[in-house]
C-alpha positions in Angstrom: 0.0 0.0 0.0 2.8 2.4 0.8 4.3 1.9 -2.7 1.0 2.8 -4.3 0.8 6.0 -2.1 4.4 6.8 -3.0 3.7 6.5 -6.7 0.5 8.6 -6.3 2.3 11.3 -4.5 5.1 11.3 -7.1 2.5 11.6 -10.0 0.6 14.4 -8.2 3.7 16.4 -7.5 4.9 15.9 -11.1 1.5 17.2 -12.3 1.5 20.2 -9.8 4.9 21.2 -11.2 3.3 21.8 -14.6 1.1 24.4 -12.9 4.1 25.7 -11.0 6.0 26.1 -14.2 3.1 28.1 -15.8 2.6 30.2 -12.6 6.3 30.9 -12.1 6.8 31.8 -15.8 3.7 34.1 -16.0 3.8 35.9 -12.7 7.4 35.6 -11.5 9.6 35.3 -14.6 7.5 37.8 -16.6 6.8 39.7 -13.4 9.1 40.9 -10.6 12.1 38.7 -11.6 12.0 39.7 -15.3 15.6 40.8 -14.8 16.7 37.2 -14.4 14.4 35.9 -17.2 15.1 38.6 -19.8 18.3 37.1 -21.1 16.3 34.0 -22.1 14.4 36.2 -24.6 17.2 38.6 -25.5 20.5 36.8 -26.2 22.7 39.7 -25.1 25.6 37.5 -23.8 28.1 35.0 -25.1 27.8 32.6 -22.3 26.1 29.2 -22.3 24.8 29.9 -18.8 21.8 32.3 -18.6 20.6 34.2 -15.6 17.4 32.5 -16.3 19.0 29.2 -15.1 18.7 30.4 -11.6 15.0 29.2 -11.7 16.2 25.7 -12.5 18.7 25.9 -9.6 15.9 27.1 -7.2 13.7 24.1 -7.9 16.7 21.7 -7.7 17.4 23.0 -4.2 13.8 22.5 -3.2 13.9 19.0 -4.6 17.1 18.2 -2.8 15.6 19.7 0.4 12.7 17.3 0.4 15.0 14.3 -0.4 17.3 15.3 2.5 14.4 15.8 4.8 13.2 12.3 4.0 16.6 10.8 4.4 17.1 12.4 7.9 13.6 12.2 9.4 10.6 10.0 9.4 8.9 12.2 6.7 8.9 9.6 4.0 6.7 11.7 1.8 9.8 13.8 1.1 11.1 11.0 -1.2 8.2 11.1 -3.7 7.9 14.9 -3.4 11.6 15.4 -4.0 11.8 12.9 -6.8 8.6 14.3 -8.4 10.1 17.8 -8.6 13.3 16.3 -9.9 11.6 14.3 -12.6 9.6 17.3 -13.8 12.9 19.3 -13.8 14.5 16.7 -15.9 11.5 16.5 -18.3 11.4 20.3 -18.5 15.2 20.4 -19.3 14.9 17.8 -22.0 11.8 19.4 -23.6 12.6 23.1 -23.2 16.4 23.4 -23.1 17.4 20.5 -25.3 14.4 19.9 -27.7 13.1 23.4 -28.1 16.1 25.7 -27.6 18.8 23.2 -28.8 21.3 24.0 -26.0 22.6 20.5 -26.9 22.2 19.5 -30.5 19.8 16.6 -30.0 16.3 15.9 -31.4 16.8 18.3 -34.3 14.8 16.1 -36.8 11.8 15.4 -34.6 8.8 15.8 -36.8 6.0 14.3 -34.8 2.7 16.4 -34.6 3.1 16.9 -30.8 6.8 18.0 -31.3 5.8 20.5 -34.0 3.0 21.9 -31.8 5.2 22.4 -28.8 7.9 24.1 -30.8 5.2 26.3 -32.6 3.7 27.4 -29.3 7.1 28.2 -27.8 8.1 30.2 -30.8 5.0 32.3 -30.6 5.8 33.0 -26.9 9.3 34.1 -27.8 8.2 36.5 -30.6 7.2 38.8 -27.7 10.6 40.1 -26.5 9.3 42.2 -23.7 8.0 41.5 -20.2 4.4 41.9 -21.2 2.1 40.2 -23.7 4.0 36.9 -23.9 1.4 34.1 -23.8 2.5 31.6 -21.1 1.8 27.9 -20.8 3.3 24.8 -19.3 5.6 22.3 -20.9 3.2 19.4 -21.3 -0.1 21.2 -21.4 -0.1 23.3 -24.6 -3.3 24.8 -26.1 -4.7 22.7 -28.9 -4.6 25.6 -31.4 -0.9 25.0 -31.8 -1.3 21.4 -33.0 -2.2 22.0 -36.7 -1.7 19.1 -39.1 
């Protein structure tokens, strides 16, 4: 029974992270911490590292905190919470940084209808270079209007 609860908590946390990605992007990255996110829209530097990567580091620290809490206390829920956040972070990195932005040159020839829709939606978001008016959405939940055949 505990394994089923562990898996359920993991899946719930992974799903909540999709909402957190949308919320953080819309209200924090395009809000009061635009100064950290701006270089993701304006490539005004020669570095591979972006100030925007601070958001990834923040969620990695939160994930590690839950895992360390579970390892050092009886709060076993920290394991599925921490690994749920970590799994979403890994999925986000693969989809957003590797697949969409090609920070590593992988998946360049992906031509699946879902892949095209995700890339199209993200491209539309990035055509707005300013803090305002950029349509925000999560990584996995993308509006259907972007999935044209």
